C-alpha positions in Angstrom: -17.0 20.1 15.4 -19.1 19.7 12.2 -20.4 16.0 10.9 -17.8 16.1 8.0 -14.7 16.4 10.2 -14.3 12.5 10.9 -14.5 12.2 6.8 -11.8 14.5 6.2 -9.6 12.9 8.8 -10.0 9.6 7.3 -8.8 10.8 3.9 -5.9 12.3 5.3 -5.2 9.2 7.0 -5.9 7.2 3.7 -3.7 9.5 1.9 -0.9 8.8 4.2 -1.3 5.1 3.8 -1.6 5.3 0.2 1.6 7.6 -0.1 3.6 5.2 2.1 2.4 2.0 0.1 3.4 3.5 -3.2 6.6 4.7 -1.7 7.7 1.3 0.0 6.4 -0.5 -3.5 9.3 1.6 -5.2 11.6 0.8 -2.6 12.1 4.4 -1.5 13.1 5.7 1.8 11.3 8.9 3.0 14.3 10.9 2.4 14.6 9.7 -1.3 10.8 10.4 -1.9 11.2 14.1 -0.1 14.0 14.6 -2.3 12.5 13.8 -5.4 9.3 15.8 -4.6 11.3 18.9 -3.2 9.9 18.6 0.0 11.3 18.0 3.5 11.8 14.3 5.0 10.0 15.5 8.0 7.0 16.6 6.0 6.7 13.5 4.2 6.8 11.5 7.4 3.7 13.5 8.7 1.7 13.3 5.7 2.4 9.6 5.8 1.1 9.4 9.4 -2.1 11.6 8.7 -0.6 14.0 10.9 -0.4 17.1 7.7 -2.8 17.2 5.3 -1.0 17.9 2.1 -1.7 21.0 -0.3 -2.7 20.5 -3.9 0.9 21.4 -4.9 2.4 19.0 -2.5 0.1 16.1 -3.7 1.3 17.1 -7.2 4.9 17.1 -6.2 4.4 13.7 -4.4 2.6 11.9 -7.4 5.5 13.3 -9.8 8.0 11.8 -7.7 6.1 8.4 -7.5 5.4 8.4 -11.2 1.5 8.5 -10.8 -1.0 10.9 -11.6 -2.4 13.0 -8.5 -5.8 11.8 -9.1 -4.7 8.0 -8.6 -3.5 8.9 -5.1 -6.5 10.9 -4.0 -8.7 8.2 -5.6 -7.0 5.5 -3.7 -7.2 7.2 -0.5 -10.9 7.3 -0.7 
């Protein structure tokens, strides 16, 4: 395991927290966010828990569904 692994995992967990916080601030369920982003609800839940690392395409879809720029989600996760 390399020295950078914990940092990568940290941003993955941070991204999930940012995603959940923004979703809740809009009053959306995981299912509603997933529908807006054209993703599966289980996938959104896994991303929020930090169990899945979303692709750039998924980050873009989630950001669009939340009405923010992808860079905002990533920046806030750091």
